[in-house]
C-alpha positions in Angstrom: 189.2 -51.7 -81.2 188.6 -52.9 -77.7 189.7 -50.7 -74.8 189.9 -51.7 -71.1 189.9 -48.4 -69.1 190.4 -48.1 -65.4 188.9 -45.0 -63.8 190.5 -44.0 -60.5 187.9 -42.4 -58.3 187.8 -40.5 -55.0 184.4 -40.3 -53.1 183.8 -37.1 -51.3 181.2 -38.6 -49.0 180.5 -42.1 -47.9 178.9 -44.4 -50.5 176.1 -46.5 -49.0 176.3 -50.2 -49.9 172.9 -50.2 -51.5 174.3 -47.8 -54.2 177.2 -50.1 -55.0 175.2 -52.6 -57.0 175.7 -53.3 -60.7 172.4 -51.5 -61.5 173.6 -48.2 -59.9 177.0 -48.4 -61.6 175.3 -49.1 -64.9 173.3 -45.9 -64.4 176.5 -44.0 -63.6 178.1 -45.2 -66.9 175.0 -44.1 -68.8 175.3 -40.7 -67.1 178.9 -40.4 -68.3 177.8 -41.3 -71.8 174.9 -38.9 -71.7 177.1 -36.0 -70.6 178.8 -36.0 -74.0 176.0 -37.6 -76.2 172.5 -37.7 -74.7 171.1 -39.6 -77.7 173.7 -42.3 -77.4 173.0 -42.5 -73.6 169.3 -42.9 -74.3 170.0 -45.6 -77.0 172.2 -47.6 -74.6 169.6 -47.3 -71.9 166.8 -48.6 -74.1 168.7 -51.3 -75.9 168.1 -54.9 -74.9 170.6 -56.3 -77.3 174.2 -57.3 -76.5 175.9 -54.1 -75.6 179.4 -52.9 -76.6 180.7 -52.3 -73.1 181.3 -54.0 -69.8 181.6 -52.7 -66.3 183.3 -53.9 -63.1 182.1 -53.6 -59.6 183.6 -50.7 -57.7 186.9 -51.7 -56.2 188.7 -50.2 -53.2 192.3 -49.6 -54.3 194.9 -51.9 -52.6 198.2 -52.3 -54.4 199.0 -55.2 -52.1 196.1 -57.2 -53.4 197.1 -60.5 -55.2 194.7 -59.7 -58.0 196.6 -56.5 -58.8 199.9 -58.3 -58.7 198.5 -61.0 -61.0 199.4 -63.8 -58.6 197.7 -67.2 -58.7 194.8 -67.4 -56.3 194.0 -63.6 -56.6 191.1 -64.2 -59.0 188.4 -62.6 -56.9 187.4 -59.0 -57.1 185.1 -57.4 -54.6 181.6 -57.7 -56.1 179.4 -56.8 -53.1 179.8 -54.4 -50.2 178.2 -54.8 -46.8 179.6 -51.5 -45.4 179.7 -48.0 -46.8 182.9 -47.0 -48.6 184.2 -44.1 -46.5 184.8 -40.6 -47.9 188.3 -40.1 -49.2 188.9 -43.8 -50.0 190.7 -44.3 -53.4 188.7 -46.6 -55.6 188.9 -47.9 -59.1 186.3 -48.9 -61.7 186.9 -50.8 -65.0 185.0 -49.9 -68.1 185.7 -51.8 -71.3 184.5 -50.6 -74.7 184.3 -53.1 -77.5 183.9 -50.9 -80.6 185.5 -47.7 -81.9 182.1 -45.9 -82.3 181.5 -46.0 -78.5 185.1 -45.1 -77.7 185.1 -42.2 -80.2 181.9 -40.8 -78.7 183.5 -40.9 -75.2 186.8 -39.4 -76.3 185.7 -35.9 -75.4 184.9 -37.1 -71.9 188.3 -38.5 -71.4 190.2 -35.6 -73.0 188.2 -32.9 -71.1 188.2 -34.7 -67.8 187.6 -32.2 -65.0 189.0 -33.7 -61.8 186.9 -31.1 -59.9 183.6 -32.1 -61.5 181.6 -34.4 -59.2 179.7 -37.4 -60.5 176.9 -38.9 -58.4 176.5 -42.5 -57.2 173.4 -42.4 -55.0 173.9 -39.6 -52.4 177.7 -39.6 -52.8 179.8 -37.3 -55.0 182.8 -38.9 -56.8 185.7 -37.3 -58.5 187.4 -39.1 -61.4 191.1 -38.4 -60.6 192.7 -40.2 -63.5 192.1 -42.8 -66.3 194.5 -45.7 -67.1 194.3 -47.2 -70.6 197.5 -49.1 -70.9 199.0 -52.0 -68.9 200.3 -51.2 -65.5 202.4 -53.4 -63.2 199.9 -53.2 -60.4 196.8 -52.9 -62.6 196.3 -55.7 -65.1 192.8 -54.7 -66.0 193.9 -51.7 -68.1 194.8 -52.4 -71.7 194.0 -51.6 -75.3 194.6 -53.4 -78.6 193.2 -53.5 -82.1 191.3 -56.7 -83.1 193.9 -57.2 -85.8 196.6 -57.2 -83.2 194.8 -59.6 -80.9 194.4 -62.0 -83.8 197.9 -61.5 -85.2 199.6 -61.9 -81.8 197.6 -65.0 -80.8 199.7 -68.1 -80.6 199.2 -70.9 -83.1 201.1 -73.3 -80.8 200.0 -72.6 -77.2 197.6 -75.4 -76.2 197.1 -74.3 -72.6 194.5 -71.6 -71.7 194.3 -70.5 -68.1 191.3 -68.3 -67.3 190.4 -66.6 -64.1 186.8 -65.8 -63.4 187.0 -62.7 -61.1 183.4 -61.9 -60.5 180.4 -64.3 -60.4 179.9 -65.8 -63.9 176.9 -67.7 -65.3 175.6 -68.6 -68.7 172.2 -68.6 -70.3 170.9 -72.1 -71.2 167.5 -71.9 -72.7 165.2 -70.1 -70.2 167.5 -70.6 -67.3 171.1 -69.9 -66.0 173.8 -72.4 -65.6 177.0 -71.9 -63.7 179.0 -74.7 -65.3 181.8 -73.2 -67.5 181.7 -75.8 -70.3 183.9 -75.2 -73.3 180.8 -74.4 -75.4 179.4 -71.8 -73.0 182.7 -70.0 -72.4 184.0 -70.0 -76.0 180.7 -69.4 -77.7 180.2 -66.4 -75.4 183.6 -65.0 -76.6 183.0 -66.0 -80.2 179.6 -64.3 -80.5 181.0 -60.9 -79.3 184.2 -61.3 -81.3 182.3 -61.8 -84.5 179.9 -59.0 -83.7 182.5 -56.3 -83.0 185.8 -57.3 -84.5 185.2 -57.3 -88.3 187.3 -60.5 -88.4 184.9 -63.3 -88.4 186.1 -66.6 -87.0 184.5 -69.8 -88.2 184.8 -73.5 -87.5 186.2 -73.2 -84.0 187.5 -76.6 -82.8 185.3 -76.7 -79.7 185.6 -80.5 -79.6 189.4 -80.2 -79.0 189.1 -78.1 -75.9 189.1 -80.0 -72.6 189.3 -78.7 -69.0 192.5 -79.9 -67.2 192.5 -77.9 -64.0 189.4 -76.7 -62.2 189.3 -74.5 -59.0 185.9 -72.9 -58.9 183.0 -72.4 -56.5 179.7 -70.7 -56.6 178.9 -67.3 -55.1 175.5 -65.7 -54.6 174.9 -62.0 -55.3 171.6 -60.7 -54.1 170.1 -57.2 -54.1 166.6 -55.9 -53.5 165.5 -56.9 -57.0 167.1 -60.3 -57.8 169.5 -63.0 -56.9 172.4 -64.0 -59.2 174.4 -67.2 -58.7 177.8 -67.5 -60.5 181.2 -69.1 -60.3 184.4 -67.6 -59.1 187.9 -69.2 -59.6 190.3 -70.5 -62.1 190.1 -73.0 -64.9 192.6 -74.3 -67.4 191.6 -75.6 -70.8 193.9 -77.8 -72.9 193.7 -78.0 -76.7 194.2 -81.7 -77.4 194.5 -83.9 -80.5 195.5 -83.1 -84.1 194.4 -79.5 -84.3 195.4 -77.2 -87.2 197.6 -74.2 -86.2 195.0 -71.8 -87.5 192.4 -73.3 -85.2 194.8 -73.1 -82.2 195.3 -69.4 -83.1 191.6 -68.7 -83.2 191.1 -70.3 -79.8 194.0 -68.3 -78.3 192.7 -65.1 -79.8 189.3 -65.6 -78.2 191.0 -66.3 -74.8 193.0 -63.1 -75.0 189.8 -61.2 -75.9 188.3 -62.3 -72.6 190.0 -59.4 -70.8 187.8 -56.9 -72.7 184.5 -58.7 -73.1 184.2 -61.0 -70.2 182.0 -64.1 -70.5 178.5 -65.0 -69.7 175.6 -62.9 -68.4 175.3 -59.4 -66.9 178.7 -58.2 -68.0 177.3 -54.6 -68.2 176.4 -55.0 -64.5 179.9 -56.2 -63.2 179.5 -59.9 -63.7 181.5 -62.3 -65.8 184.8 -60.4 -65.5 187.4 -62.9 -66.9 191.0 -62.6 -68.0 193.7 -64.9 -69.2 196.8 -65.6 -67.1 200.0 -67.1 -68.4 201.4 -68.5 -65.2 199.0 -71.0 -63.6 
């Protein structure tokens, strides 16, 4: 069962920008895991395989933001910081979990959350003030659903799929990255993670029937002391065209709805590839 959890955080001291990278947030997540299961934390740290979680960059809370209101054009989340986040600034951080094993291990952390226990991000102390796990009017990144529900509730008629790429997104092609969100790169990314974690294997996806009909994307460069990552930001609508069976339309729609939890492309455990479906392009 996938969960998309939003942790509301309050820093007690300024967070320097060099500690707001995906690498440091990944380390903070492993610290959270290790606090309730050190063996699992070590296993996640050592694993090089596709991992059953994704992370967002740290966001400064702003209820007036278009992205929180779900409006068109509000696709972009803040994925890099040039200035420190001041002490006392409300922030939020999305963690998605793709299987029940990982969620179950972390249940004790959520149930026994101590708002007075500091967590460390570089030299800064952070308090987790609350956790959202269900949809909110101003926070579309919080949600939960079983895989069976995602599949059962997926439309077998809707032929329009509007995706917003909210943090830089790129795909592996052989030995190199590509930023072009082709139907194969996007939907194969979703399909491989769906088949790995859902227990409801989907086969014979009608990739040849998916065509881009609206494109509003551009590339962004994310650089830190170790590497440079180039990915796309923006919106893209795919149309399902031709004589496509309802079951195949349903499968494509289920994958599109799954994007909220799993993201697409590379480095989703470092804050990249955050993607969700909108229904009002």
